[in-house]
C-alpha positions as CSV (number, residue, x, y, z in Angstrom):
1,M,-70.2,43.5,86.6
2,T,-69.9,42.0,83.1
3,R,-67.0,39.9,81.9
4,K,-64.2,41.4,79.8
5,Y,-65.1,39.3,76.7
6,D,-68.9,39.1,76.6
7,D,-72.0,40.2,78.5
8,K,-72.0,37.4,81.1
9,Q,-71.7,38.5,84.7
10,V,-68.9,38.0,87.2
11,L,-69.1,38.0,91.0
12,A,-66.0,39.8,92.3
13,L,-65.0,39.3,95.9
14,E,-62.6,41.8,97.6
15,I,-60.7,39.9,100.3
16,E,-57.9,40.4,102.8
17,F,-55.8,37.2,102.9
18,T,-53.1,36.3,105.4
19,N,-50.9,33.3,104.5
20,N,-50.6,31.3,107.7
21,S,-48.9,28.4,106.1
22,D,-45.1,27.6,106.2
23,K,-44.6,28.3,102.4
24,S,-45.8,30.6,99.7
25,T,-49.2,29.7,98.4
26,S,-51.6,30.6,95.6
27,L,-54.3,32.9,97.0
28,W,-56.9,31.2,94.8
29,M,-56.0,27.7,96.0
30,A,-55.8,28.8,99.7
31,L,-59.2,30.5,99.4
32,A,-60.7,26.9,99.4
33,S,-64.2,28.1,98.6
34,R,-66.6,27.1,96.0
35,A,-69.6,28.9,94.6
36,N,-72.9,27.3,93.5
37,Q,-76.1,28.5,91.9
38,E,-79.3,26.4,92.1
39,T,-81.9,25.7,89.4
40,D,-85.2,23.9,90.0
41,T,-83.4,20.5,89.6
42,T,-79.6,21.0,90.0
43,I,-76.9,22.7,92.0
44,E,-74.4,24.1,89.5
45,L,-70.7,24.7,90.5
46,L,-69.5,28.1,89.2
47,D,-66.1,28.5,87.5
48,G,-63.5,31.0,88.6
49,A,-63.4,34.4,86.9
50,N,-59.8,35.5,87.4
51,G,-58.6,37.0,84.2
52,Q,-62.1,37.9,83.1
53,Y,-62.6,41.3,84.8
54,P,-62.8,44.5,82.7
55,D,-59.4,46.0,82.2
56,D,-60.3,49.1,84.3
57,Y,-61.5,47.1,87.3
58,K,-59.1,47.4,90.3
59,A,-56.1,46.1,88.4
60,D,-53.8,45.9,91.5
61,L,-56.3,43.8,93.5
62,V,-57.1,41.6,90.5
63,E,-53.4,40.9,89.9
64,M,-52.9,40.0,93.5
65,G,-55.7,37.5,93.3
66,D,-53.5,35.5,90.8
67,T,-50.2,35.5,92.7
68,N,-48.4,33.4,95.3
69,V,-48.4,35.0,98.7
70,K,-45.3,34.6,100.9
71,S,-45.6,32.9,104.3
72,G,-46.8,35.3,106.9
73,A,-47.8,38.0,104.4
74,T,-51.2,39.7,104.3
75,V,-52.6,41.1,101.0
76,D,-55.8,42.7,99.7
77,A,-57.0,41.0,96.5
78,V,-60.0,40.3,94.2
79,V,-61.1,36.8,93.3
80,G,-64.3,35.9,91.6
81,F,-66.7,33.5,90.0
82,Q,-68.6,33.4,86.7
83,I,-72.3,33.8,87.3
84,K,-74.4,31.3,85.3
85,Y,-77.9,32.6,86.2
86,A,-78.0,36.4,86.5
87,G,-80.5,37.5,89.1
88,E,-80.2,34.2,91.1
89,P,-78.3,34.0,94.4
90,V,-74.8,32.6,94.6
91,Q,-74.0,30.3,97.6
92,L,-70.4,30.6,98.8
93,I,-69.2,27.6,100.8
94,D,-65.8,26.6,102.2
95,S,-64.3,23.7,100.4
96,N,-61.6,22.3,102.7
97,G,-61.2,19.1,100.7
98,S,-61.8,16.8,103.6
99,D,-64.7,15.0,105.2
100,N,-65.2,17.8,107.7
101,P,-68.5,19.7,107.5
102,E,-68.4,23.1,105.9
103,T,-67.6,25.9,108.4
104,F,-68.5,28.9,106.2
105,E,-71.6,29.7,104.1
106,R,-72.8,33.0,102.6
107,I,-75.5,33.8,100.1
108,V,-74.8,36.6,97.7
109,E,-77.7,38.1,95.8
110,T,-77.0,38.9,92.1
111,S,-78.6,41.3,89.7
112,D,-80.3,40.3,86.4
113,K,-78.7,43.4,84.8
């Protein structure tokens, strides 16, 4: 889909999230994932896209992607990333902030339209 303000693309991810921590937490921060796209010479980190969805795109899920979730609660939400290179795959990787190796990786194909 294209962003709200221009013709750049956004990768929207619909997720179900359960807060297993002891306190409320931001869904975006708890997601602990990063998204990359590669060029011939670089690996580019993609910026988040919350707040850039078209107004008519799943408003309830988008709003939930920007909220704090209570301990023990499960919610459905949308979070996303700004696509830098339309038509090139996006690599999603967990980013647990430690020296532990990544435990999750998924490649998402994107459209050049």
